C-alpha positions in Angstrom: 143.0 -1.3 159.9 142.6 2.5 159.1 145.4 4.9 159.8 144.9 6.4 163.3 146.1 9.9 164.1 148.1 10.2 167.4 146.5 12.6 169.9 147.6 13.3 173.5 147.1 9.9 175.2 145.2 9.5 178.4 146.4 5.9 178.9 149.7 4.1 178.2 149.2 0.4 177.6 152.3 -1.6 178.2 152.6 -5.0 176.5 155.6 -7.2 177.0 155.9 -9.5 174.0 157.9 -12.7 173.6 157.1 -15.4 171.1 153.3 -15.2 171.2 152.7 -15.0 167.5 149.6 -17.2 167.7 147.8 -14.8 170.1 149.3 -11.3 169.4 147.0 -10.2 166.6 143.9 -10.7 168.7 145.5 -8.9 171.6 146.5 -5.9 169.5 143.1 -5.8 167.8 141.4 -5.5 171.2 143.6 -2.5 172.0 143.3 -0.5 168.8 139.6 -1.1 168.9 139.1 0.3 172.4 136.3 2.9 172.7 138.8 5.2 174.3 140.8 6.4 171.3 143.3 8.6 173.2 145.7 5.8 174.2 149.3 4.9 173.4 150.1 1.2 172.9 153.7 0.4 174.0 154.8 -2.9 172.5 157.9 -4.1 174.2 159.5 -6.7 171.9 161.4 -8.8 174.5 163.8 -10.4 172.0 161.1 -12.5 170.2 162.4 -15.1 167.8 159.1 -15.8 166.0 157.1 -13.4 163.8 156.0 -11.1 166.7 158.1 -8.2 165.5 156.6 -8.4 162.0 153.1 -8.4 163.5 153.9 -5.4 165.7 155.4 -3.5 162.8 152.4 -4.1 160.6 150.1 -2.8 163.2 152.3 0.2 163.9 152.4 1.2 160.2 148.6 1.5 160.4 148.2 3.1 163.8 150.4 5.9 165.1 149.3 5.2 168.6 151.6 2.2 168.7 155.1 2.6 170.0 157.6 -0.2 169.4 160.4 -0.8 171.9 163.0 -3.5 171.2 165.1 -4.9 174.0 167.3 -7.9 174.4 165.5 -10.9 175.8 165.2 -10.7 179.5 162.6 -11.2 182.2 159.0 -10.0 182.2 159.9 -7.3 184.8 162.6 -5.8 182.6 160.1 -5.6 179.6 157.4 -3.9 181.7 159.9 -1.5 183.3 161.2 -0.6 179.8 157.6 0.1 178.7 156.9 2.3 181.8 160.0 4.3 181.2 158.7 5.6 177.8 155.1 6.0 178.9 153.7 9.6 178.5 150.1 9.3 179.6 148.7 10.1 183.1 147.5 6.6 183.5 149.2 3.2 182.9 147.9 -0.3 182.4 149.4 -3.6 181.4 148.4 -6.4 179.0 150.0 -9.8 178.5 150.4 -10.5 174.8 148.4 -13.7 174.7 145.3 -12.1 176.4 142.8 -9.5 175.2 140.7 -6.7 176.6 137.0 -5.9 176.2 136.3 -2.6 174.2 134.9 -0.3 176.9 137.5 -1.2 179.6 139.8 1.8 179.4 137.1 4.3 178.7 135.3 3.3 181.9 138.4 3.1 184.0 139.6 6.6 183.0 136.1 7.9 183.7 136.4 6.8 187.4 139.7 8.6 187.7 138.2 11.8 186.2 135.1 11.6 188.3 136.9 11.5 191.6 140.4 12.9 192.2 140.8 10.8 195.3 141.0 7.6 193.2 144.6 6.4 192.7 143.7 2.9 191.4 141.0 1.4 189.3 140.3 -2.4 189.2 138.1 -4.7 187.2 137.5 -8.5 186.8 139.0 -11.1 184.6 137.5 -13.9 182.6 139.5 -17.2 182.7 139.9 -18.6 179.2 141.2 -22.2 179.2 142.8 -23.2 175.9 144.6 -26.5 176.2 143.9 -26.8 179.9 141.0 -28.9 181.4 138.3 -26.3 182.3 137.2 -28.6 185.1 140.6 -29.0 186.7 141.3 -27.8 190.2 143.8 -25.3 188.8 141.2 -23.6 186.6 138.6 -23.6 189.4 141.2 -22.0 191.6 142.0 -19.3 189.0 138.3 -18.6 188.6 137.9 -18.2 192.4 140.9 -16.0 192.7 139.7 -13.6 190.0 136.1 -13.5 191.1 135.1 -9.9 191.8 134.9 -9.4 195.6 134.8 -5.6 195.9 132.6 -3.0 194.1 132.8 0.8 194.1 135.0 3.2 196.0 137.1 1.6 198.7 139.7 2.9 201.1 142.9 0.9 200.7 143.3 -0.3 204.2 145.0 -3.7 204.9 141.8 -5.7 204.8 140.8 -4.3 201.4 144.3 -4.7 200.0 144.4 -8.3 201.1 141.1 -8.9 199.3 142.4 -7.5 196.0 144.3 -9.8 193.7 147.8 -8.7 192.7 147.6 -9.0 188.9 148.5 -5.7 187.2 146.7 -6.3 183.9 143.2 -5.9 185.5 144.1 -2.5 186.9 144.9 1.0 185.9 147.5 3.0 187.8 148.5 6.7 188.0 151.8 7.4 186.3 152.6 10.1 188.8 152.3 7.7 191.7 154.6 5.2 190.0 157.2 7.7 189.1 157.1 9.9 192.2 157.5 6.8 194.5 159.9 4.7 192.4 157.5 1.9 192.0 158.8 -0.8 189.6 158.9 -4.5 188.9 161.7 -6.5 190.6 164.2 -7.9 188.1 164.9 -11.6 188.3 162.0 -12.4 190.7 159.1 -14.5 189.5 155.4 -13.6 190.4 156.6 -10.0 190.2 153.1 -8.6 190.2 153.1 -9.1 194.0 156.0 -6.6 194.5 154.6 -4.0 192.1 151.1 -4.1 193.5 152.0 -4.0 197.2 154.6 -1.2 196.7 152.1 0.8 194.6 149.1 0.7 197.0 151.0 2.0 200.0 151.2 5.3 198.2 147.5 5.4 197.6 144.4 6.1 199.7 141.4 5.0 197.5 140.6 2.5 194.7 137.6 2.1 192.6 136.4 -1.4 191.7 134.3 -1.8 188.5 131.9 -4.7 188.6 132.7 -5.9 185.1 134.9 -8.7 183.7 136.8 -6.7 181.1 140.1 -8.8 180.9 140.3 -12.1 179.2 143.1 -14.2 180.8 144.2 -17.1 178.6 145.3 -20.2 180.5 147.7 -22.4 178.5 149.2 -25.7 179.5 152.4 -25.6 181.5 152.0 -21.9 182.5 154.4 -20.7 185.2 152.0 -20.7 188.1 150.4 -24.1 187.1 153.9 -25.6 187.1 154.5 -24.2 190.6 151.3 -25.7 191.9 152.2 -29.0 190.4 155.7 -28.9 191.9 157.2 -29.0 188.4 158.8 -25.6 188.4 162.4 -24.6 188.9 161.2 -21.4 190.6 162.1 -21.4 194.3 160.7 -19.2 197.1 159.2 -16.7 194.6 156.6 -15.4 197.1 159.2 -14.9 199.9 161.6 -13.2 197.5 158.8 -10.7 196.6 158.2 -10.2 200.3 161.8 -9.4 200.8 161.6 -6.8 198.0 158.4 -5.4 199.5 159.7 -5.2 203.1 162.9 -3.4 201.9 160.7 -0.9 200.1 158.6 -0.3 203.2 161.7 0.0 205.3 163.2 2.6 202.9 160.0 4.6 203.2 160.0 4.3 207.0 156.5 2.6 207.0 157.5 -1.0 207.8 156.4 -0.7 211.4 153.0 0.5 210.3 152.5 -2.5 208.1 152.8 -5.1 210.8 149.5 -6.9 210.2 150.2 -7.1 206.5 153.8 -8.3 206.5 153.3 -10.9 209.3 150.2 -12.3 207.5 152.2 -12.5 204.3 155.3 -14.1 205.9 153.2 -17.0 207.3 151.2 -17.4 204.2 154.1 -17.2 201.7 156.3 -19.5 203.7 153.5 -22.1 203.8 152.9 -21.8 200.1 156.5 -21.8 198.9 157.4 -24.7 201.2 154.4 -26.7 200.2 154.8 -26.3 196.4 158.6 -26.9 196.0 160.5 -30.1 195.6 162.3 -31.7 198.5 165.7 -30.7 197.1 164.7 -27.0 197.3 162.9 -26.8 200.6 166.1 -25.7 202.4 166.3 -22.8 200.0 162.8 -21.7 200.9 163.7 -21.7 204.6 166.9 -19.8 203.9 164.8 -17.1 202.1 162.3 -17.0 204.9 165.2 -16.4 207.4 166.3 -13.5 205.2 162.9 -11.9 205.4 162.7 -12.5 209.2 166.1 -10.8 209.6 164.7 -7.7 208.0 161.6 -7.8 210.2 163.2 -8.8 213.5 164.2 -5.2 214.7 160.5 -4.2 214.2 158.6 -7.3 215.2 160.7 -9.3 217.6 157.6 -10.2 219.6 156.3 -12.2 216.7 156.8 -15.9 217.4 157.4 -16.8 213.7 159.8 -13.9 213.1 161.8 -14.9 216.3 161.9 -18.6 215.3 163.2 -17.8 211.8 165.6 -15.2 213.1 167.0 -17.8 215.4 167.2 -20.3 212.5 164.7 -22.7 214.4 163.3 -23.8 211.1 161.7 -27.0 212.4 159.7 -25.0 215.0 158.9 -22.3 212.4 157.3 -24.9 210.1 155.4 -26.3 213.0 154.0 -22.8 213.7 153.1 -22.2 210.1 151.4 -25.6 209.6 150.0 -25.5 213.1 151.5 -28.9 214.0 152.7 -30.1 217.4 156.4 -30.5 218.3 156.9 -33.5 220.5 159.1 -32.8 223.6 159.2 -36.4 224.7 157.1 -39.6 224.8 154.0 -40.5 222.8 150.3 -40.0 222.8 149.9 -42.3 225.8 152.5 -40.7 227.9 154.3 -37.6 226.7 154.4 -33.8 226.2 154.2 -31.8 223.0 154.2 -28.1 222.3 152.0 -26.0 219.9 153.8 -22.8 219.0 150.8 -21.0 217.6 148.9 -21.3 220.9 152.1 -21.1 223.0 150.7 -24.2 224.7 152.1 -27.4 226.2 150.0 -30.5 226.2 150.6 -33.4 228.6 149.2 -36.8 227.5 148.6 -39.3 230.3 146.7 -42.5 229.1 144.6 -40.6 226.6 143.8 -37.7 228.9 145.2 -34.2 227.8 146.3 -31.5 230.2 147.1 -28.1 228.7 149.3 -25.4 230.2 151.4 -22.4 229.3 154.5 -20.7 230.4 154.5 -16.9 230.1 157.6 -15.6 228.5 159.3 -12.8 230.4 161.6 -10.4 228.4 
């Protein structure tokens, strides 16, 4: 590695690092060898106990673009926030220390910002790299599907486009001014924190540009956090709903919550369904408690929402029936009885195999 002279950086690359000595060298090499040379590489050593700090220091001695930030071991959000705090470039991006980035990525991303001043966000695709994970597993297939490029070119960041964009922060480049002027940050002590950062960032933006290239290499290792959640082996509880609480409070503070009705109601239903499905029986009550907390924030704005009202009234059985679109039996059985479907606001009367549907209109 030749000695690099530090110039005014165009991009700050924030890398939280904790005990990834097997992968860190490849990650850092992919950054120092970017075709865009005007970058600062902020290595946040998150209390590593392996040889990560020695690897970082060795790279830093040969490349003045590398900044080393040492913090006590904490959560991923704390490390990323610490890196953002010292960032000096007009654009910020993130890398996980066991992944790597293709050489032209940052040069082409910055070019889109400089070509069009309306662009506040640039996104690109991610390759899924299974290491000790079965590449034919449902989990890997799901990751490939999630990270498949769906949007190309300049897009207005309306709700539909935002919901089609994955939330990961490492396949995106952000404007530092948007982050700092709007107090956008990662929530401390909440897992799956990219949700909060992404959804609080984009409400301050109008346009994004989507590059039709897979520039980020996302390494999948056995027993990753999200894989454990999907397998119901994680001790993380209600992570999506906790992020939604963070997001809703941010929107409320900016007086835009009412304008985000479609988004927050969609996420409330989806996140409750996910968190409840992929948690152990002993923690399902905690998921419902968190859902009620979110509903209590939303109730003054969206009391007409069936799901919000049910959760606000602590009618959790009925709320789950709504989310999973299952009937609630009023009395009887399928031969003679009545059940209610919350999603359709519909009663169904069963008489000897014949169904009669009817509704009551709610008057406020």
